[in-house]
Backbone as JSON, one array per atom type, in Angstrom:
{
  "sequence": "MSSIATVARAGLARGGIELRQTLTTATDLWTYLFPAVLLTGTIFFMRDATVPGTDISLGARTLPSTFGMGLAFSGLMTVATMLVTDREDGTLLRAKAIPNGMSGYLVSKIVLVGGMTLIGFVLQLVPGLFIVEGLHVDAAGWFTLLWLVPLGFVATMPIGAVFGSVIDNPRNMGLVMLPVIGLIAVSGIFYPIGAMPGWLQAVAQFFPIYWLGLGMRSVFLPDALTVAELGHSWRHLETFGVLTLWAVLGLALAPVILRRMARRESGSAVAARREKALQRTA",
  "N": [[-32.03, 70.6, 39.7], [-33.7, 73.11, 37.94], [-33.9, 73.85, 34.48], [-34.21, 76.57, 33.88], [-32.76, 77.8, 36.23], [-30.37, 76.6, 35.93], [-29.74, 77.58, 33.63], [-29.56, 80.62, 34.19], [-27.62, 79.94, 36.13], [-25.27, 79.38, 34.82], [-24.84, 81.5, 32.89], [-24.74, 83.42, 34.75], [-21.95, 82.81, 35.68], [-20.41, 82.72, 33.24], [-20.6, 85.64, 32.49], [-19.4, 86.53, 34.68], [-16.7, 86.13, 34.52], [-15.97, 86.69, 32.17], [-16.26, 89.5, 32.48], [-14.24, 89.83, 34.45], [-12.08, 89.26, 32.62], [-12.25, 91.51, 31.29], [-10.88, 93.31, 32.73], [-8.43, 92.58, 33.22], [-7.21, 93.26, 30.66], [-5.29, 95.03, 28.79], [-6.47, 96.64, 26.36], [-9.04, 96.29, 26.94], [-9.25, 98.06, 29.52], [-8.61, 100.63, 28.3], [-10.89, 101.29, 27.3], [-12.62, 101.73, 29.18], [-11.12, 103.62, 30.43], [-10.47, 105.86, 28.86], [-13.18, 107.41, 27.91], [-13.94, 108.05, 30.25], [-11.6, 109.81, 30.8], [-11.66, 111.73, 28.59], [-14.58, 112.64, 29.09], [-13.92, 114.14, 31.89], [-12.27, 115.84, 31.24], [-13.98, 117.6, 29.39], [-16.11, 118.32, 30.94], [-14.6, 120.09, 32.83], [-13.57, 122.07, 31.31], [-16.29, 123.5, 31.12], [-16.56, 124.37, 33.31], [-16.9, 127.03, 34.26], [-19.23, 128.03, 33.15], [-22.64, 128.38, 32.64], [-25.99, 127.32, 32.78], [-28.37, 128.33, 30.78], [-30.48, 131.14, 32.11], [-30.09, 130.24, 34.56], [-28.26, 130.0, 37.91], [-26.67, 127.39, 37.57], [-23.83, 125.46, 37.13], [-22.97, 124.44, 33.89], [-21.43, 122.26, 33.16], [-22.33, 120.76, 35.66], [-24.74, 120.06, 35.07], [-24.19, 118.72, 32.82], [-22.9, 116.17, 33.26], [-24.57, 114.41, 34.79], [-26.26, 113.89, 32.84], [-24.61, 112.49, 30.89], [-24.45, 110.15, 31.92], [-26.7, 109.16, 31.75], [-26.55, 108.67, 28.93], [-24.7, 106.87, 28.65], [-25.43, 104.64, 29.81], [-27.48, 104.26, 27.55], [-25.85, 103.89, 25.45], [-24.23, 101.82, 25.96], [-26.46, 99.7, 26.13], [-27.4, 100.07, 23.43], [-25.2, 100.16, 21.3], [-22.86, 98.66, 22.81], [-23.98, 95.97, 23.01], [-24.71, 95.16, 20.73], [-22.3, 95.38, 19.27], [-20.77, 93.21, 20.52], [-22.41, 91.16, 19.79], [-22.34, 90.67, 16.91], [-19.43, 90.65, 16.65], [-18.97, 88.2, 18.01], [-20.7, 86.34, 16.6], [-19.6, 86.44, 14.22], [-16.96, 85.07, 14.83], [-17.74, 82.56, 15.71], [-18.53, 82.31, 18.0], [-21.3, 82.34, 18.54], [-21.97, 80.07, 17.1], [-21.1, 78.12, 18.74], [-22.6, 78.44, 21.5], [-25.13, 77.92, 20.37], [-25.02, 75.14, 19.78], [-25.22, 73.88, 22.42], [-27.26, 72.81, 24.81], [-29.94, 75.16, 25.55], [-27.97, 76.9, 25.17], [-28.03, 79.49, 24.0], [-29.51, 80.84, 25.81], [-28.32, 81.17, 28.03], [-26.17, 82.53, 26.96], [-27.1, 84.96, 26.31], [-27.88, 85.97, 28.98], [-25.25, 85.86, 29.97], [-24.29, 88.25, 28.71], [-25.87, 89.96, 29.44], [-25.03, 90.34, 31.99], [-22.45, 90.85, 31.66], [-22.41, 93.46, 30.07], [-23.95, 94.93, 32.05], [-21.94, 95.05, 34.47], [-19.93, 96.09, 33.04], [-20.97, 98.65, 32.44], [-21.59, 99.75, 34.9], [-18.86, 99.89, 35.85], [-18.01, 102.07, 34.28], [-19.66, 104.0, 35.01], [-19.01, 104.52, 37.41], [-15.83, 105.52, 37.31], [-16.56, 107.73, 36.28], [-18.22, 109.14, 37.54], [-16.6, 109.43, 40.05], [-14.28, 111.49, 39.7], [-15.89, 113.45, 38.68], [-17.1, 114.43, 40.49], [-15.67, 115.78, 42.28], [-14.92, 117.86, 40.53], [-17.11, 119.25, 39.45], [-19.95, 121.15, 41.13], [-22.78, 121.11, 43.18], [-24.15, 118.29, 42.72], [-26.42, 116.24, 43.97], [-27.76, 113.48, 45.68], [-31.39, 112.54, 46.57], [-33.53, 110.89, 48.77], [-35.95, 110.72, 46.84], [-34.43, 110.54, 44.42], [-32.74, 108.44, 44.72], [-35.0, 106.39, 44.76], [-35.72, 106.93, 42.45], [-33.52, 105.85, 40.44], [-33.65, 103.3, 41.24], [-35.75, 102.33, 39.51], [-35.25, 103.69, 36.98], [-32.7, 103.01, 36.14], [-32.66, 99.92, 35.63], [-35.01, 99.54, 33.98], [-34.15, 101.4, 31.94], [-31.67, 99.57, 30.55], [-33.29, 97.42, 29.85], [-35.17, 98.58, 27.86], [-33.31, 99.18, 26.46], [-31.14, 97.23, 25.42], [-32.35, 95.22, 24.01], [-32.94, 96.28, 21.63], [-30.42, 96.62, 20.73], [-29.74, 94.2, 20.59], [-31.22, 93.23, 18.11], [-30.06, 95.07, 16.44], [-27.64, 93.8, 16.4], [-28.24, 91.61, 15.37], [-28.89, 91.78, 12.63], [-26.95, 93.1, 11.43], [-24.01, 91.94, 9.9], [-21.53, 91.86, 9.75], [-18.55, 93.16, 11.53], [-17.36, 95.65, 10.66], [-19.13, 96.88, 9.65], [-20.57, 98.26, 11.55], [-20.49, 100.89, 11.77], [-23.04, 101.67, 10.4], [-24.83, 101.56, 12.32], [-23.55, 103.19, 14.3], [-23.33, 106.06, 13.4], [-25.67, 107.25, 13.24], [-26.75, 106.9, 16.0], [-24.81, 108.18, 17.21], [-25.58, 110.88, 16.13], [-28.03, 111.33, 17.05], [-27.67, 111.43, 20.04], [-26.31, 113.8, 19.89], [-28.75, 115.5, 19.67], [-30.06, 115.03, 21.51], [-30.15, 116.47, 24.08], [-28.0, 115.99, 25.7], [-25.39, 117.31, 26.0], [-25.95, 120.0, 25.77], [-28.88, 122.18, 26.56], [-31.69, 120.76, 25.45], [-34.1, 122.45, 25.0], [-32.94, 124.58, 23.44], [-32.93, 123.85, 20.84], [-34.19, 123.39, 17.79], [-37.78, 123.09, 16.93], [-38.36, 120.75, 15.55], [-36.14, 119.05, 16.06], [-36.41, 118.91, 18.43], [-38.82, 116.94, 18.95], [-37.87, 114.75, 17.47], [-35.73, 113.88, 19.12], [-37.17, 113.3, 21.47], [-38.67, 110.98, 20.52], [-36.82, 108.77, 21.05], [-34.96, 106.76, 23.2], [-32.36, 107.82, 24.34], [-32.77, 110.72, 25.04], [-34.78, 110.53, 27.23], [-33.28, 108.94, 28.97], [-30.88, 110.67, 29.53], [-32.6, 112.55, 30.58], [-33.86, 111.63, 32.67], [-31.78, 110.71, 34.51], [-30.33, 113.24, 35.16], [-32.7, 114.38, 36.8], [-32.3, 112.9, 38.96], [-29.45, 113.73, 39.87], [-29.68, 116.24, 39.99], [-30.79, 119.59, 41.18], [-34.19, 120.6, 41.82], [-34.65, 122.93, 40.75], [-33.46, 123.25, 38.35], [-35.19, 122.47, 36.53], [-35.99, 124.43, 35.14], [-34.8, 124.62, 33.02], [-35.73, 122.69, 31.13], [-37.75, 120.83, 28.77], [-41.15, 121.7, 29.31], [-40.61, 122.46, 31.79], [-40.28, 120.54, 34.05], [-39.26, 117.3, 35.43], [-40.73, 115.53, 34.68], [-41.12, 112.44, 34.8], [-43.19, 110.45, 34.67], [-43.91, 110.38, 32.06], [-41.02, 109.53, 31.05], [-41.03, 107.22, 32.17], [-43.04, 105.9, 30.55], [-42.14, 106.11, 28.06], [-40.06, 104.73, 27.94], [-40.97, 102.41, 28.73], [-42.51, 101.53, 26.52], [-40.35, 101.25, 24.37], [-38.92, 99.22, 25.6], [-41.02, 97.06, 25.42], [-41.42, 97.03, 22.78], [-38.61, 96.34, 21.94], [-38.43, 93.69, 23.22], [-40.22, 92.22, 22.24], [-39.5, 92.01, 19.52], [-36.7, 91.39, 19.49], [-36.15, 88.47, 20.38], [-37.56, 87.28, 18.21], [-36.14, 87.9, 16.12], [-33.65, 87.33, 16.85], [-33.96, 84.31, 16.88], [-34.23, 83.85, 14.35], [-31.84, 84.46, 13.28], [-30.08, 82.74, 14.78], [-30.76, 80.47, 13.49], [-29.63, 80.33, 11.22], [-27.01, 80.06, 11.37], [-23.95, 78.5, 11.03], [-21.4, 75.99, 10.54], [-20.36, 76.19, 8.07], [-21.13, 78.93, 7.24], [-19.93, 80.49, 9.32], [-17.21, 79.64, 8.48], [-17.2, 80.86, 5.71], [-17.35, 83.46, 6.38], [-14.76, 84.09, 7.95], [-13.1, 83.21, 5.67], [-13.64, 85.53, 4.13], [-12.91, 87.48, 5.63], [-10.06, 87.0, 6.1], [-9.39, 87.41, 2.9], [-9.94, 90.25, 3.17], [-7.58, 90.92, 4.52], [-5.46, 90.26, 3.29]],
  "CA": [[-31.83, 71.98, 39.36], [-34.68, 73.43, 36.93], [-33.45, 74.54, 33.65], [-34.06, 78.06, 34.3], [-31.5, 77.75, 37.1], [-29.17, 76.04, 35.51], [-29.34, 78.69, 32.45], [-29.2, 81.44, 34.95], [-26.03, 80.01, 36.81], [-24.28, 79.35, 33.62], [-24.73, 82.43, 32.37], [-23.82, 84.38, 35.55], [-20.61, 82.53, 35.74], [-19.93, 82.93, 32.36], [-20.72, 86.74, 32.64], [-18.13, 87.31, 35.5], [-15.47, 85.63, 33.92], [-15.64, 87.43, 30.94], [-16.11, 90.87, 33.29], [-13.04, 89.55, 34.91], [-11.18, 89.47, 31.88], [-12.11, 92.82, 30.6], [-10.18, 94.07, 33.83], [-7.0, 92.35, 32.99], [-6.85, 93.07, 29.25], [-4.95, 96.58, 28.24], [-7.18, 97.4, 25.64], [-10.48, 97.17, 27.51], [-8.9, 99.04, 30.52], [-8.59, 101.68, 28.01], [-12.25, 101.69, 26.81], [-12.94, 102.36, 30.3], [-10.78, 104.91, 31.08], [-10.62, 106.67, 27.69], [-14.39, 107.87, 28.08], [-13.57, 108.85, 31.43], [-10.84, 110.95, 30.66], [-12.71, 112.68, 27.7], [-15.65, 113.43, 29.88], [-13.58, 114.73, 32.8], [-11.87, 117.0, 30.49], [-14.88, 118.47, 28.93], [-16.5, 118.95, 32.0], [-13.48, 120.7, 33.52], [-13.59, 123.33, 30.43], [-17.4, 123.88, 31.17], [-17.03, 124.68, 34.84], [-17.22, 128.46, 34.31], [-20.48, 128.18, 31.97], [-23.76, 128.24, 33.21], [-26.99, 126.59, 32.09], [-29.35, 129.52, 30.51], [-31.54, 131.43, 32.82], [-30.19, 129.51, 36.0], [-26.48, 130.17, 38.02], [-25.92, 126.4, 37.94], [-22.86, 125.14, 35.84], [-23.43, 123.88, 32.61], [-20.74, 120.96, 33.58], [-23.01, 120.08, 36.67], [-25.78, 119.51, 34.43], [-23.92, 117.64, 31.67], [-22.11, 115.16, 33.79], [-25.79, 113.09, 34.87], [-26.68, 113.68, 31.22], [-23.75, 111.41, 30.2], [-24.92, 108.84, 32.68], [-27.79, 108.36, 30.66], [-26.12, 108.49, 27.58], [-23.64, 105.67, 28.59], [-26.2, 103.41, 29.81], [-28.17, 103.95, 26.42], [-24.84, 103.49, 24.38], [-24.09, 100.54, 26.35], [-27.62, 98.97, 25.4], [-27.51, 99.92, 21.9], [-23.94, 99.8, 20.52], [-22.26, 97.53, 23.28], [-24.67, 94.8, 22.79], [-24.86, 94.93, 19.02], [-20.82, 94.87, 18.71], [-20.45, 91.77, 21.05], [-23.09, 90.44, 19.01], [-21.61, 90.8, 15.49], [-17.96, 89.98, 16.78], [-19.37, 86.58, 18.4], [-21.07, 85.73, 15.6], [-17.87, 86.19, 13.19], [-15.97, 84.26, 15.31], [-18.25, 81.23, 15.91], [-18.97, 81.98, 19.6], [-22.93, 82.05, 18.84], [-22.59, 78.76, 16.76], [-21.0, 77.3, 19.88], [-23.36, 78.56, 22.31], [-26.03, 77.21, 19.64], [-24.74, 73.62, 20.16], [-25.35, 73.6, 23.72], [-28.78, 72.88, 25.31], [-30.07, 76.35, 26.53], [-26.67, 77.74, 25.33], [-28.22, 80.99, 23.64], [-30.07, 81.88, 26.62], [-27.05, 81.34, 29.06], [-25.24, 83.51, 26.36], [-27.85, 86.58, 26.8], [-27.88, 86.15, 30.51], [-23.75, 86.36, 30.14], [-23.89, 89.45, 28.0], [-26.56, 91.17, 30.51], [-23.7, 90.75, 33.55], [-20.99, 91.82, 31.03], [-22.6, 94.74, 29.9], [-24.11, 95.63, 33.24], [-20.56, 95.51, 34.8], [-19.12, 97.31, 32.63], [-21.51, 100.02, 32.5], [-21.22, 100.01, 36.16], [-17.54, 100.37, 36.04], [-17.93, 103.25, 33.66], [-20.23, 105.01, 35.87], [-17.84, 105.16, 38.67], [-14.88, 106.02, 36.91], [-16.72, 109.24, 35.83], [-18.64, 109.94, 38.64], [-15.62, 109.89, 41.16], [-13.52, 112.55, 39.11], [-16.55, 114.49, 38.14], [-17.83, 114.88, 41.86], [-14.57, 116.92, 42.75], [-14.49, 119.0, 39.35], [-18.56, 120.28, 39.56], [-20.47, 121.47, 42.72], [-24.32, 121.09, 42.96], [-24.71, 117.18, 42.54], [-26.77, 115.64, 45.24], [-29.07, 112.51, 45.34], [-32.28, 112.49, 48.01], [-34.56, 109.59, 48.75], [-36.48, 110.26, 45.55], [-33.41, 110.19, 43.83], [-32.32, 106.8, 44.87], [-35.89, 105.56, 43.92], [-35.93, 106.99, 40.49], [-32.3, 105.29, 39.91], [-34.3, 101.71, 41.13], [-36.45, 101.94, 38.33], [-34.76, 103.89, 35.74], [-31.74, 101.84, 35.62], [-33.18, 98.6, 34.79], [-35.73, 99.87, 32.75], [-33.28, 101.69, 30.4], [-31.18, 98.25, 30.29], [-34.35, 96.5, 29.1], [-35.59, 99.39, 26.95], [-32.05, 99.39, 24.78], [-30.42, 96.13, 24.89], [-33.18, 94.25, 23.07], [-32.89, 96.83, 20.29], [-28.95, 96.55, 20.47], [-29.45, 92.72, 20.03], [-31.75, 93.34, 17.2], [-29.01, 95.57, 15.48], [-26.3, 92.91, 16.11], [-28.62, 90.43, 14.34], [-29.29, 92.42, 11.39], [-25.46, 93.51, 11.02], [-23.39, 90.41, 9.69], [-19.84, 92.39, 9.86], [-18.14, 94.28, 12.6], [-16.84, 96.42, 9.99], [-20.5, 97.8, 9.03], [-21.28, 99.04, 12.72], [-20.7, 102.33, 11.37], [-24.26, 102.09, 10.03], [-25.44, 102.03, 13.51], [-22.92, 104.36, 15.2], [-23.55, 107.41, 12.98], [-27.35, 107.55, 13.68], [-26.58, 106.82, 17.51], [-24.02, 109.77, 17.55], [-26.52, 111.99, 15.93], [-29.13, 111.29, 18.35], [-27.12, 112.13, 21.14], [-26.14, 115.2, 19.65], [-29.77, 116.31, 19.46], [-31.01, 114.89, 22.93], [-29.9, 117.48, 25.36], [-27.12, 115.52, 26.65], [-24.28, 118.17, 26.37], [-26.7, 121.42, 25.88], [-30.26, 122.18, 26.99], [-32.34, 120.53, 24.34], [-35.15, 123.41, 24.28], [-32.12, 125.47, 22.32], [-32.71, 123.39, 19.7], [-35.46, 123.69, 16.79], [-38.85, 122.23, 17.78], [-38.54, 119.41, 15.18], [-35.18, 118.42, 16.33], [-36.94, 118.32, 19.9], [-39.63, 115.93, 18.55], [-37.0, 113.59, 17.18], [-34.85, 113.68, 20.21], [-38.22, 112.61, 22.45], [-39.21, 110.1, 20.56], [-35.61, 107.73, 21.34], [-34.67, 106.32, 24.72], [-31.37, 108.51, 24.91], [-32.97, 111.59, 25.82], [-35.27, 110.31, 28.28], [-32.21, 108.43, 30.17], [-30.27, 111.83, 30.03], [-33.56, 113.34, 31.75], [-33.98, 110.84, 34.32], [-30.28, 111.0, 35.1], [-30.38, 114.53, 35.44], [-33.66, 114.37, 37.86], [-31.58, 112.02, 40.12], [-28.7, 114.53, 40.57], [-29.74, 118.15, 39.92], [-31.92, 120.45, 42.35], [-35.62, 121.06, 41.18], [-34.52, 124.08, 40.24], [-32.69, 123.23, 37.15], [-36.15, 121.96, 35.34], [-36.17, 125.83, 34.24], [-33.6, 124.53, 31.29], [-35.86, 121.43, 30.58], [-39.33, 120.99, 28.29], [-42.22, 121.6, 30.17], [-40.18, 122.86, 33.24], [-40.69, 119.51, 34.76], [-38.57, 116.3, 34.93], [-41.63, 114.43, 33.48], [-40.89, 111.28, 35.22], [-44.15, 109.51, 33.87], [-43.2, 110.37, 30.44], [-39.95, 108.92, 31.1], [-41.46, 105.74, 32.48], [-43.71, 105.7, 29.42], [-41.54, 105.94, 26.75], [-38.95, 103.6, 28.09], [-41.51, 101.28, 28.9], [-42.84, 101.33, 25.18], [-39.41, 100.62, 23.75], [-38.83, 97.8, 26.06], [-42.03, 96.07, 25.02], [-41.05, 96.77, 21.3], [-37.35, 95.68, 21.8], [-38.82, 92.37, 23.77], [-41.28, 91.52, 21.0], [-38.99, 91.93, 18.21], [-35.43, 90.68, 19.68], [-36.42, 87.12, 20.41], [-37.84, 86.48, 16.79], [-34.89, 88.25, 15.06], [-32.38, 86.2, 17.45], [-33.93, 82.96, 16.63], [-34.05, 83.69, 12.83], [-30.13, 84.57, 13.14], [-29.59, 81.61, 15.09], [-30.97, 79.09, 12.72], [-28.92, 80.69, 9.82], [-25.68, 80.19, 11.74], [-23.66, 76.8, 10.75], [-20.18, 75.91, 10.53], [-20.05, 76.84, 6.9], [-21.57, 80.19, 7.47], [-18.61, 81.01, 9.97], [-15.99, 79.39, 7.61], [-17.17, 81.76, 4.91], [-17.22, 84.75, 7.07], [-13.51, 84.06, 8.12], [-12.38, 83.35, 4.77], [-13.91, 86.8, 3.63], [-11.84, 88.09, 6.79], [-8.79, 86.99, 5.31], [-9.01, 87.93, 1.92], [-9.68, 91.42, 3.14], [-6.32, 91.35, 5.47], [-4.55, 89.98, 2.59]],
  "C": [[-32.64, 72.23, 37.88], [-33.66, 74.02, 35.75], [-33.22, 75.85, 33.53], [-33.03, 78.58, 35.19], [-30.29, 77.69, 36.64], [-28.6, 77.09, 34.39], [-28.85, 79.79, 33.22], [-27.65, 81.49, 35.85], [-25.08, 80.07, 35.85], [-24.0, 80.54, 33.08], [-23.93, 83.65, 33.55], [-22.45, 84.0, 35.82], [-19.73, 83.01, 34.44], [-19.66, 84.79, 32.07], [-19.53, 87.62, 33.57], [-17.13, 86.86, 35.17], [-15.0, 86.57, 32.63], [-15.54, 89.24, 31.28], [-14.46, 90.96, 33.67], [-11.92, 90.13, 34.03], [-10.99, 90.67, 31.16], [-11.02, 93.73, 31.66], [-8.52, 93.74, 33.67], [-6.56, 92.56, 31.48], [-6.44, 94.81, 28.96], [-5.86, 97.23, 27.5], [-8.47, 97.35, 26.06], [-10.4, 97.67, 28.6], [-9.06, 100.26, 29.73], [-9.8, 102.02, 27.35], [-12.55, 101.98, 28.01], [-12.46, 103.53, 30.64], [-10.48, 106.24, 30.13], [-11.86, 107.64, 28.1], [-14.29, 108.69, 29.23], [-12.86, 110.12, 31.68], [-11.37, 112.16, 30.0], [-13.49, 113.6, 28.41], [-15.13, 114.43, 31.07], [-13.01, 116.25, 32.22], [-12.84, 117.96, 29.99], [-15.7, 118.93, 30.08], [-15.65, 120.04, 32.87], [-13.76, 122.14, 32.61], [-15.06, 123.99, 30.38], [-17.67, 124.45, 32.54], [-17.12, 126.03, 34.95], [-18.9, 128.91, 33.37], [-21.48, 127.73, 32.9], [-24.81, 127.99, 32.53], [-28.03, 128.13, 32.3], [-30.12, 129.68, 31.41], [-31.26, 130.85, 34.33], [-28.44, 130.08, 36.3], [-25.9, 128.61, 38.32], [-25.09, 126.24, 36.69], [-23.49, 124.11, 35.06], [-22.71, 122.18, 32.92], [-21.3, 120.06, 34.62], [-24.4, 119.44, 36.11], [-25.63, 118.45, 33.13], [-23.7, 116.23, 32.13], [-23.55, 114.08, 34.09], [-26.35, 112.82, 33.63], [-25.92, 112.27, 30.58], [-23.79, 110.28, 31.0], [-25.88, 108.49, 32.09], [-27.37, 108.06, 29.51], [-24.98, 107.16, 27.59], [-24.23, 104.64, 28.93], [-27.11, 103.31, 28.65], [-27.18, 103.48, 25.3], [-24.32, 102.1, 24.73], [-25.03, 99.52, 25.93], [-27.33, 98.61, 23.96], [-26.37, 99.47, 21.27], [-22.94, 98.71, 21.41], [-22.71, 96.08, 23.02], [-24.37, 94.44, 21.43], [-23.43, 94.43, 18.74], [-20.52, 93.58, 19.22], [-21.13, 90.98, 20.12], [-22.7, 89.58, 17.69], [-20.43, 89.9, 15.64], [-18.31, 88.48, 17.25], [-19.93, 85.91, 17.28], [-20.01, 85.55, 14.6], [-17.26, 85.21, 13.62], [-16.55, 82.75, 15.67], [-18.35, 81.15, 17.35], [-20.59, 81.52, 19.64], [-23.0, 80.56, 18.23], [-22.17, 77.61, 18.13], [-21.94, 77.23, 20.71], [-24.86, 77.62, 21.54], [-26.11, 75.58, 20.09], [-25.2, 73.24, 21.52], [-26.85, 73.68, 24.33], [-29.1, 73.98, 26.06], [-28.97, 77.18, 26.06], [-27.0, 79.13, 24.77], [-28.8, 81.59, 25.09], [-29.19, 82.06, 27.59], [-26.16, 82.57, 28.49], [-25.71, 84.62, 26.5], [-27.53, 86.49, 28.06], [-26.24, 86.59, 30.69], [-23.66, 87.83, 29.76], [-24.44, 90.45, 28.82], [-25.64, 91.5, 31.81], [-22.62, 91.47, 32.86], [-21.2, 93.07, 30.77], [-22.95, 95.79, 31.13], [-23.14, 96.29, 34.26], [-19.92, 96.49, 34.41], [-19.73, 98.7, 32.27], [-21.08, 100.57, 33.83], [-20.04, 100.87, 36.35], [-17.24, 101.85, 35.46], [-18.46, 104.36, 34.16], [-19.42, 105.6, 36.71], [-16.61, 105.98, 38.21], [-15.3, 107.72, 36.24], [-17.42, 110.18, 36.46], [-17.57, 110.65, 39.79], [-15.07, 111.35, 40.95], [-14.42, 113.83, 39.08], [-17.1, 115.27, 39.71], [-16.68, 115.87, 42.52], [-14.46, 118.19, 41.62], [-15.99, 120.09, 39.6], [-18.86, 120.28, 41.09], [-22.41, 121.2, 41.77], [-24.92, 119.48, 42.78], [-25.42, 116.57, 43.72], [-27.9, 114.43, 44.65], [-29.86, 112.35, 47.07], [-33.02, 111.38, 47.94], [-35.2, 109.72, 47.57], [-35.64, 110.17, 44.29], [-33.23, 108.93, 43.44], [-33.92, 105.82, 44.45], [-36.06, 105.66, 42.39], [-34.79, 106.04, 39.93], [-32.92, 103.77, 40.17], [-34.69, 101.46, 40.09], [-35.93, 102.42, 36.84], [-33.8, 103.46, 35.2], [-31.9, 100.59, 35.06], [-34.25, 98.73, 33.75], [-34.77, 100.5, 31.53], [-32.65, 100.7, 30.11], [-32.52, 97.75, 29.41], [-34.82, 97.19, 27.8], [-34.33, 99.19, 25.62], [-31.47, 98.27, 24.56], [-31.02, 95.18, 24.12], [-32.8, 94.78, 21.74], [-31.61, 96.53, 20.16], [-28.59, 95.0, 20.1], [-29.88, 92.71, 18.37], [-30.36, 93.93, 15.95], [-27.77, 94.51, 15.38], [-26.73, 91.88, 15.15], [-28.51, 90.52, 13.12], [-28.04, 92.96, 10.65], [-24.52, 92.08, 10.83], [-21.77, 90.52, 9.94], [-19.61, 93.46, 10.72], [-17.82, 95.74, 11.84], [-18.19, 97.51, 9.74], [-21.0, 98.35, 10.44], [-21.31, 100.63, 12.55], [-22.31, 102.83, 11.06], [-25.35, 102.44, 10.98], [-24.93, 103.24, 14.56], [-23.03, 105.72, 14.82], [-24.9, 107.53, 13.42], [-27.25, 107.31, 15.49], [-26.0, 107.81, 18.06], [-24.87, 110.89, 17.31], [-27.7, 112.2, 16.89], [-28.49, 111.69, 19.7], [-26.73, 113.55, 21.15], [-27.12, 116.1, 19.96], [-30.53, 115.9, 20.78], [-30.82, 115.46, 24.02], [-29.25, 116.89, 26.38], [-26.06, 116.73, 26.94], [-24.87, 119.96, 26.15], [-28.35, 121.23, 25.93], [-30.91, 121.77, 25.62], [-33.82, 121.97, 23.89], [-34.16, 124.55, 23.48], [-32.16, 125.33, 21.18], [-33.97, 123.32, 18.98], [-36.3, 122.58, 17.4], [-38.97, 120.89, 17.16], [-37.31, 118.62, 15.39], [-35.92, 117.76, 18.1], [-37.75, 117.06, 19.78], [-38.73, 114.81, 18.03], [-36.45, 113.15, 18.4], [-35.92, 112.74, 21.12], [-38.88, 111.24, 22.22], [-38.3, 108.76, 20.73], [-35.68, 107.91, 22.56], [-33.4, 107.57, 25.28], [-31.65, 109.67, 25.73], [-33.69, 111.47, 27.29], [-34.28, 109.88, 29.61], [-31.56, 109.79, 30.38], [-30.97, 112.55, 31.09], [-33.53, 112.93, 32.83], [-32.88, 111.07, 35.07], [-30.37, 112.43, 35.83], [-31.44, 114.94, 36.63], [-33.03, 113.6, 39.02], [-30.31, 113.22, 40.82], [-28.6, 115.92, 40.68], [-30.77, 118.33, 40.86], [-32.98, 120.78, 41.06], [-35.47, 122.23, 40.45], [-34.18, 124.36, 38.6], [-33.85, 122.82, 36.39], [-36.48, 123.24, 34.84], [-35.69, 125.43, 32.5], [-34.26, 123.24, 30.78], [-37.23, 121.64, 29.76], [-40.37, 120.73, 29.05], [-41.84, 121.97, 31.75], [-40.28, 121.68, 33.88], [-39.5, 118.38, 34.25], [-39.19, 115.12, 34.28], [-41.25, 113.03, 33.78], [-41.99, 110.07, 34.62], [-43.81, 109.29, 32.73], [-42.16, 109.39, 30.33], [-40.42, 107.6, 31.23], [-42.23, 105.02, 31.12], [-43.1, 105.21, 28.29], [-40.62, 104.79, 26.76], [-39.49, 102.47, 27.9], [-41.89, 100.59, 27.35], [-41.51, 100.33, 24.11], [-38.85, 99.44, 24.47], [-39.61, 96.85, 25.74], [-41.67, 95.84, 23.45], [-39.7, 95.99, 21.66], [-37.58, 93.94, 22.28], [-39.45, 91.55, 22.94], [-40.43, 91.22, 19.75], [-37.67, 90.89, 18.53], [-35.37, 89.34, 19.8], [-36.7, 86.54, 18.9], [-36.58, 86.57, 15.88], [-33.62, 87.62, 15.38], [-32.56, 84.91, 16.9], [-33.87, 82.94, 15.2], [-32.27, 83.79, 12.52], [-29.67, 83.48, 13.6], [-29.74, 80.24, 14.15], [-30.18, 79.62, 11.4], [-27.35, 80.36, 10.03], [-25.46, 78.47, 11.49], [-21.95, 77.07, 10.7], [-19.7, 76.38, 9.08], [-20.22, 78.39, 6.87], [-20.35, 81.06, 7.97], [-17.12, 80.87, 9.12], [-15.82, 80.33, 6.53], [-17.02, 83.14, 5.19], [-15.39, 85.02, 7.45], [-12.7, 83.87, 6.88], [-12.62, 84.58, 3.75], [-12.85, 87.73, 4.34], [-10.44, 88.33, 6.22], [-8.31, 87.39, 3.94], [-9.09, 89.7, 1.9], [-8.31, 91.84, 3.65], [-5.48, 91.04, 4.36], [-3.97, 90.86, 1.81]]
}
């Protein structure tokens, strides 16, 4: 069996095991359920509001947007958090000591994060369909999903890996979390971006969160709702282009930074981080 097949098989197996573990851990189950409950409540209170200039429910517009937000958040924050945590507890060091261990580790994280994102998507979609009206997926929508979801992962996961590589303490994740939350606020996820100042629109369009939200809206919402979008279009070509640029940037940076981070990992470095953690809790 080739080394690539061995790595893929080991990574898939590990990712599957870790995914099953999340489904049997109360804390992990809460991380699935809490966002779904929070979103369902938010959509419920939006049910009587409409998108300006249309008779379409604001909740119906918001729900697909949050699917794109969840995809971006998983790629950026979940990957970064896992990498920082595994770095601190020595998991990365053990992976480094195994032939092709880092490659298998990355494959396992793709499986784990992808599975977690899919579960979260289903938990949000099913109750949302009972609360809001007007959601539908036609043949063009399914085709859009086929390229949007994998491209969204490739555009965000490497950047999340870069964040996780440069942050050496899980307690410092707020340095990434706050800017990401700020981007979500201005990316048209919960309210049409056209109502925001022009400079905020420009900032939002530079990052993948806006484009993933827009892409998901194009999948689930009727074309009549493009009246609330910039350019009065779903802008599929621009969505593909911006996400591709982020994917190329991430795939160029992530391997270099991950290799540098892995070279710095050692038993003494892990022991030093544990000592600092014990001192903080003492």
